[in-house]
C-alpha positions in Angstrom: 110.8 -53.2 -0.9 108.5 -55.6 -3.0 107.9 -59.4 -2.3 110.7 -61.1 -4.8 110.0 -64.0 -5.4 106.8 -64.1 -3.8 106.2 -67.3 -2.9 103.1 -69.3 -5.1 99.6 -69.2 -3.1 98.8 -73.2 -1.0 96.9 -75.0 -3.2 96.0 -77.3 -1.1 93.4 -76.0 0.4 90.3 -76.9 -1.6 88.1 -75.4 -4.2 87.9 -72.0 -2.2 91.5 -71.9 -3.6 91.0 -72.3 -7.0 88.3 -70.2 -7.6 90.4 -67.8 -6.3 93.1 -69.0 -8.5 90.7 -69.0 -11.3 89.8 -64.8 -10.8 92.8 -64.0 -10.9 93.8 -65.1 -14.2 92.3 -63.1 -16.9 94.1 -60.1 -15.0 97.4 -61.9 -14.7 96.8 -62.3 -19.1 96.3 -58.7 -18.8 99.6 -58.4 -16.7 101.4 -60.1 -19.2 99.9 -58.9 -22.3 100.4 -55.3 -21.2 104.2 -55.9 -20.9 104.7 -57.8 -24.2 103.0 -54.3 -25.9 105.4 -52.1 -24.4 107.4 -50.5 -26.8 111.3 -49.0 -26.1 109.9 -46.3 -28.8 106.8 -45.9 -27.6 106.1 -42.0 -27.3 107.2 -39.3 -24.3 105.0 -37.4 -21.7 104.0 -34.8 -23.9 104.1 -32.3 -21.2 107.9 -33.4 -20.5 109.1 -34.3 -24.3 112.9 -34.6 -23.1 112.2 -36.6 -20.1 116.0 -36.5 -19.2 117.5 -39.0 -17.2 120.3 -36.8 -14.7 122.9 -39.7 -14.2 126.3 -38.7 -13.1 125.3 -39.1 -10.0 124.8 -43.1 -10.9 127.7 -42.7 -13.6 125.0 -42.6 -16.8 122.7 -45.6 -16.2 121.2 -44.9 -19.3 125.0 -46.2 -21.1 125.0 -49.2 -18.8 124.2 -51.7 -21.7 123.1 -55.2 -21.4 124.3 -58.2 -19.5 123.3 -61.9 -20.4 122.0 -64.2 -17.3 121.2 -67.2 -17.3 117.1 -65.5 -17.8 117.9 -63.8 -21.0 119.4 -60.6 -21.8 119.0 -57.7 -19.3 118.8 -54.3 -19.7 118.3 -51.6 -17.5 116.2 -48.9 -19.3 115.9 -45.6 -17.1 112.0 -44.8 -17.3 109.8 -42.4 -19.7 106.7 -41.8 -17.5 105.0 -41.7 -20.9 106.2 -44.3 -21.8 105.7 -46.8 -18.7 104.0 -45.8 -16.2 101.0 -47.7 -17.1 102.9 -50.6 -16.8 104.5 -49.7 -14.0 101.3 -48.7 -12.1 99.7 -51.7 -12.9 102.4 -53.1 -10.8 102.0 -51.1 -8.6 98.3 -51.9 -8.0 99.3 -55.8 -7.6 98.2 -56.3 -3.6 101.6 -57.6 -3.2 103.4 -55.3 -4.0 101.1 -52.6 -2.8 101.7 -53.7 1.0 105.2 -52.6 0.5 105.5 -49.6 -2.0 102.6 -48.0 -1.3 101.8 -46.8 -4.2 98.4 -48.3 -4.8 96.0 -45.9 -7.1 95.5 -44.3 -9.9 98.0 -43.3 -13.0 98.7 -40.0 -11.2 100.2 -41.8 -8.0 102.9 -43.7 -9.6 103.9 -40.9 -12.3 104.4 -38.2 -8.7 106.8 -41.5 -7.4 108.5 -41.3 -10.5 109.1 -37.9 -11.5 109.9 -37.2 -8.2 113.0 -39.1 -8.9 113.5 -37.8 -13.0 113.0 -34.0 -11.2 115.6 -34.1 -8.3 119.6 -34.7 -8.7 119.7 -38.0 -9.6 120.8 -39.5 -6.8 118.1 -41.9 -7.8 116.7 -43.6 -11.1 114.2 -45.4 -11.9 114.6 -48.2 -14.3 112.4 -51.1 -16.1 114.4 -53.9 -16.0 114.1 -55.4 -19.3 114.2 -59.4 -20.5 114.9 -60.2 -23.9 112.8 -57.0 -25.1 110.2 -57.7 -22.9 110.0 -55.5 -18.7 109.6 -57.6 -16.2 110.8 -55.7 -13.3 111.1 -52.0 -12.3 114.4 -51.2 -10.2 115.5 -48.1 -8.3 118.8 -47.7 -8.3 119.9 -44.6 -5.6 123.0 -43.2 -4.5 122.7 -44.6 -0.7 125.5 -42.7 0.6 123.9 -39.1 -0.6 120.0 -40.9 0.9 118.4 -40.7 4.9 119.4 -44.2 4.7 123.4 -43.2 5.5 122.1 -42.0 8.5 121.1 -45.4 10.0 124.2 -47.6 8.9 128.3 -46.7 8.2 128.1 -45.2 5.0 130.9 -45.3 2.6 131.0 -42.6 -1.1 129.5 -44.8 -3.5 127.3 -47.5 -1.9 125.1 -47.9 -4.4 121.2 -48.9 -3.4 119.1 -51.0 -5.5 114.9 -51.3 -4.8 113.6 -53.8 -6.8 109.8 -55.5 -7.9 109.0 -58.4 -9.9 106.3 -57.7 -12.2 104.4 -60.7 -13.4 103.3 -63.0 -10.8 104.3 -65.7 -13.1 107.7 -64.6 -12.1 108.0 -64.5 -8.4 108.6 -67.7 -6.7 111.2 -69.7 -9.4 114.4 -67.9 -9.0 114.3 -65.2 -10.8 114.3 -62.4 -8.5 117.9 -63.7 -7.8 119.6 -63.6 -10.8 118.3 -60.1 -11.4 119.5 -58.5 -8.1 123.0 -60.4 -8.7 123.4 -59.2 -12.6 122.4 -55.8 -11.7 124.4 -55.9 -9.0 127.5 -56.8 -11.6 126.7 -54.1 -13.3 127.2 -51.3 -11.3 130.2 -53.0 -10.3 131.1 -52.8 -13.9 130.2 -49.0 -14.6 130.6 -47.8 -11.2 134.7 -48.2 -11.0 134.0 -46.4 -7.3 131.5 -48.8 -6.0 132.9 -50.6 -3.3 129.4 -52.0 -1.9 126.3 -52.2 -3.2 123.1 -52.2 -0.5 119.2 -52.9 -0.4 117.5 -52.3 2.9 114.4 -54.6 2.3 112.0 -55.0 5.2 112.0 -58.1 7.7 108.9 -58.9 7.1 109.0 -59.8 3.4 111.2 -63.1 4.0 110.2 -63.9 0.4 112.3 -60.9 -0.8 115.2 -61.3 2.3 115.8 -64.9 1.1 115.9 -63.3 -3.1 118.9 -61.3 -2.1 120.4 -63.9 -0.3 120.9 -66.0 -2.7 121.5 -63.3 -5.3 125.3 -63.0 -3.7 124.1 -60.6 -0.8 124.5 -60.9 3.1 122.6 -59.7 5.7 124.5 -57.1 7.5 122.6 -55.9 10.4 118.8 -54.9 11.3 118.1 -51.0 11.1 115.1 -49.1 12.0 114.3 -46.6 9.5 110.9 -44.2 10.0 109.2 -46.4 8.0 109.8 -50.3 8.4 112.3 -52.3 10.5 114.3 -53.3 7.5 117.1 -55.8 7.1 120.4 -54.2 6.1 121.7 -56.8 2.7 125.5 -55.4 1.3 126.8 -57.1 -1.6 130.7 -56.0 -1.7 133.1 -55.6 -5.1 136.0 -58.3 -2.6 133.0 -61.1 -2.3 131.4 -60.7 -5.8 133.1 -63.7 -7.3 132.1 -65.7 -3.9 128.5 -65.4 -3.2 
């Protein structure tokens, strides 16, 4: 799980940090321009013109529709590789993201990760989080009860998992991650009537991510030993959605 609401750097250390921030500024501007140039009607991957998203196992996220948040109107759009890979790959190459997603490298690395889901049976669906028509993050919605994660906790039928990264550095550290996590969990409950829990498994080392889940209405359920990390099992319960 990548850093969500990644804390701003310490600016109290003097000129060296100021220089580093200045050097990063052009990259941040490029990231912002790339996100704002994104268009939903952009062409699909010519090698896969249909770019079909199998949605039956997750009750068809492509048809879930928008939801209003304090940050604006959020839509989850299933990824189209030809349209979205450049933007998502750019996010994956942010060192703060790469430390947890391990997908840094050329676009082909990200494309292969996306294709593995799109060409699968639909138990995991990659999505862009689009806020007021500007993509702000990358989501993966997955059937946790059908995932390898289910071997590490007492899964229930239709448990739905979330992975999230916030794309732009400027959007981290101000609560957007918590807002989006709460909104998407509510979308899951509204659109998946058989789902009683939304779960996640951020890396325990990623304190900002764990904090974002807690602020987004999730509770810490357990520490889980996964093959690639020590994870915090975070759970949001349908019965507690109006309380937490």
